[in-house]
C-alpha positions as CSV (number, residue, x, y, z in Angstrom):
1,X,12.1,-5.6,-14.3
2,X,8.3,-6.1,-15.0
3,X,6.0,-7.1,-12.2
4,X,4.4,-10.5,-12.2
5,X,0.7,-10.8,-12.8
6,X,-1.0,-10.6,-9.4
7,X,-3.6,-13.0,-8.0
8,X,-7.3,-12.8,-7.7
9,X,-7.2,-10.3,-4.8
10,X,-5.5,-7.7,-7.0
11,X,-8.1,-8.2,-9.7
12,X,-10.9,-7.7,-7.2
13,X,-9.3,-4.4,-5.9
14,X,-8.7,-3.3,-9.5
15,X,-12.3,-4.0,-10.4
16,X,-13.5,-2.0,-7.4
17,X,-11.2,0.9,-8.4
18,X,-12.4,0.9,-12.0
19,X,-16.1,0.6,-11.0
20,X,-15.9,3.6,-8.6
21,X,-13.9,5.6,-11.1
22,X,-16.4,5.0,-13.9
23,X,-19.5,5.5,-11.8
24,X,-18.1,8.9,-10.7
25,X,-17.1,9.7,-14.3
26,X,-13.5,10.3,-13.1
27,X,-10.9,9.9,-15.9
28,X,-7.7,8.0,-15.7
29,X,-6.0,11.3,-16.5
30,X,-7.6,12.9,-13.5
31,X,-6.5,10.0,-11.2
32,X,-3.0,10.2,-12.6
33,X,-2.8,13.9,-11.9
34,X,-4.0,13.4,-8.3
35,X,-1.8,10.4,-7.5
36,X,1.3,10.9,-9.6
37,X,1.0,7.4,-11.1
38,X,1.2,7.0,-14.9
39,X,-2.0,6.1,-16.7
40,X,-0.3,2.9,-17.8
41,X,0.3,1.9,-14.2
42,X,-3.3,2.7,-13.2
43,X,-4.5,0.6,-16.1
44,X,-2.4,-2.3,-14.8
45,X,-3.9,-1.9,-11.3
46,X,-7.5,-1.8,-12.7
47,X,-6.7,-4.9,-14.8
48,X,-5.4,-6.8,-11.7
49,X,-1.9,-7.1,-13.2
50,X,-0.3,-5.1,-10.3
51,X,-1.3,-5.2,-6.6
52,X,-1.0,-1.7,-5.3
53,X,0.7,-1.3,-1.8
54,X,-1.2,0.4,1.0
55,X,0.2,3.8,0.2
56,X,-0.9,3.6,-3.4
57,X,-4.4,2.5,-2.3
58,X,-4.6,5.5,0.0
59,X,-3.6,7.8,-2.8
60,X,-6.1,6.3,-5.3
61,X,-8.9,6.4,-2.6
62,X,-8.2,10.1,-2.1
63,X,-8.3,10.7,-5.8
64,X,-11.7,8.9,-6.1
65,X,-13.0,10.6,-2.9
66,X,-13.8,7.3,-1.2
67,X,-12.8,5.7,2.1
68,X,-9.7,3.5,1.5
69,X,-11.5,0.7,3.5
70,X,-13.8,0.2,0.5
71,X,-10.9,-1.1,-1.5
72,X,-9.6,-3.3,1.2
73,X,-12.9,-4.6,2.5
74,X,-13.7,-8.2,1.7
75,X,-17.1,-9.8,1.8
76,X,-16.5,-12.1,4.8
77,X,-18.1,-12.2,8.2
78,X,-15.7,-14.3,10.3
79,X,-12.8,-12.2,11.8
80,X,-10.1,-14.7,11.0
81,X,-11.4,-15.0,7.4
82,X,-11.4,-11.2,7.2
83,X,-7.8,-11.0,8.4
84,X,-6.7,-13.6,5.9
85,X,-8.6,-11.9,3.1
86,X,-6.8,-8.6,3.9
87,X,-3.4,-10.2,3.2
88,X,-2.2,-8.8,0.0
89,X,1.1,-9.4,-1.9
90,X,3.0,-7.6,-4.6
91,X,6.1,-9.1,-6.2
92,X,8.4,-8.6,-3.2
93,X,6.2,-7.0,-0.6
94,X,3.2,-8.4,1.4
95,X,0.9,-6.7,3.9
96,X,-1.8,-7.9,6.2
97,X,-4.2,-5.5,8.0
98,X,-4.1,-5.5,11.7
99,X,-7.3,-3.4,11.8
100,X,-9.8,-5.2,9.6
101,X,-12.8,-3.3,11.1
102,X,-11.3,0.1,10.6
103,X,-12.8,0.9,7.1
104,X,-14.1,4.2,8.3
105,X,-11.3,5.2,10.6
106,X,-8.4,7.5,10.0
107,X,-5.8,5.1,11.6
108,X,-4.9,1.8,10.0
109,X,-2.2,-0.7,11.0
110,X,-0.5,-3.3,8.9
111,X,2.1,-6.1,9.2
112,X,4.4,-5.8,6.3
113,X,7.0,-8.2,4.9
114,X,9.6,-7.3,2.3
115,X,11.7,-10.0,0.7
116,X,15.5,-9.9,1.2
117,X,17.3,-7.3,-0.9
118,X,14.1,-6.0,-2.4
119,X,12.2,-2.8,-2.6
120,X,9.0,-1.3,-3.8
121,X,9.0,-1.2,-7.6
122,X,7.8,1.8,-9.5
123,X,7.4,5.3,-8.1
124,X,7.8,6.3,-4.5
125,X,4.7,6.7,-2.4
126,X,3.1,9.7,-0.8
127,X,-0.3,10.2,0.8
128,X,-1.7,12.8,3.1
129,X,-1.1,12.1,6.8
130,X,1.5,10.4,8.9
131,X,3.2,7.1,9.0
132,X,4.9,5.1,11.8
133,X,7.1,2.1,11.0
134,X,8.4,-0.4,13.6
135,X,10.9,-3.0,12.6
136,X,10.0,-6.4,14.0
137,X,13.0,-8.2,12.3
138,X,15.5,-7.5,9.6
139,X,17.0,-4.3,8.1
140,X,15.4,-1.7,6.1
141,X,16.1,1.7,4.5
142,X,13.2,4.1,4.3
143,X,13.8,7.1,2.0
144,X,11.7,10.1,3.0
145,X,12.3,12.7,0.3
146,X,16.0,12.9,-0.1
147,X,16.8,11.6,3.4
148,X,17.7,7.9,4.0
149,X,16.8,6.3,7.3
150,X,18.5,3.0,8.2
151,X,16.5,0.9,10.6
152,X,17.2,-2.5,12.2
153,X,15.2,-4.8,14.5
154,X,13.6,-2.7,17.3
155,X,14.0,0.6,15.5
156,X,11.1,2.9,14.6
157,X,10.4,5.9,12.4
158,X,7.6,8.4,12.4
159,X,7.3,10.7,9.3
160,X,5.1,12.9,7.2
161,X,3.7,10.6,4.6
162,X,2.9,13.5,2.4
163,X,6.5,13.5,1.4
164,X,7.5,10.9,-1.2
165,X,8.8,7.8,0.4
166,X,10.0,4.4,-0.4
167,X,11.3,1.3,1.5
168,X,14.1,-1.1,0.7
169,X,15.1,-4.3,2.5
170,X,18.9,-4.1,2.8
171,X,19.4,-7.4,4.6
172,X,19.7,-11.0,3.4
173,X,16.5,-12.1,5.2
174,X,12.9,-11.1,5.0
175,X,12.2,-7.9,6.9
176,X,9.0,-7.7,9.0
177,X,7.4,-4.4,10.0
178,X,4.5,-2.9,11.7
179,X,3.3,0.1,9.7
180,X,0.6,2.4,11.1
181,X,-0.9,4.9,8.7
182,X,-2.9,8.0,9.7
183,X,-4.8,9.7,7.0
184,X,-7.1,12.7,7.8
């Protein structure tokens, strides 16, 4: 199923990615080899047709040798405006930063919602570091490599995010999570 065209935030992120990539003379082929994403998928991100989840932004940032905060940072000064500006949405997955001032930090936290019976579309994600997930409400399966972890409200999982991983809401209601990502 093709992804829906994303909103203005995804265009803005895509423009930032393309600008940095071209300024550094980094080819799409190079980014694809560093992230595992297809060139076609990277083109969709740069065109604003796909909003990349946090894990994808971490991978792209690493490939471009930039701080991931550069891609998430919005030009607002009011804290509430910054928090709202950091809310991003893909087709069935939304995330809001809980650490809007952490652009240059290794640890970032997000509130994530995944619609009922939905999962991340496309490839699984992996990025250097560690990830911690706490389920605020709902049910979720988190696949880490070949292992499936089934979590419900109040459960948590800490794993090596360098291993390919993916999340899927297995319940009939929206699942809400706190996701903390550490990247060295």
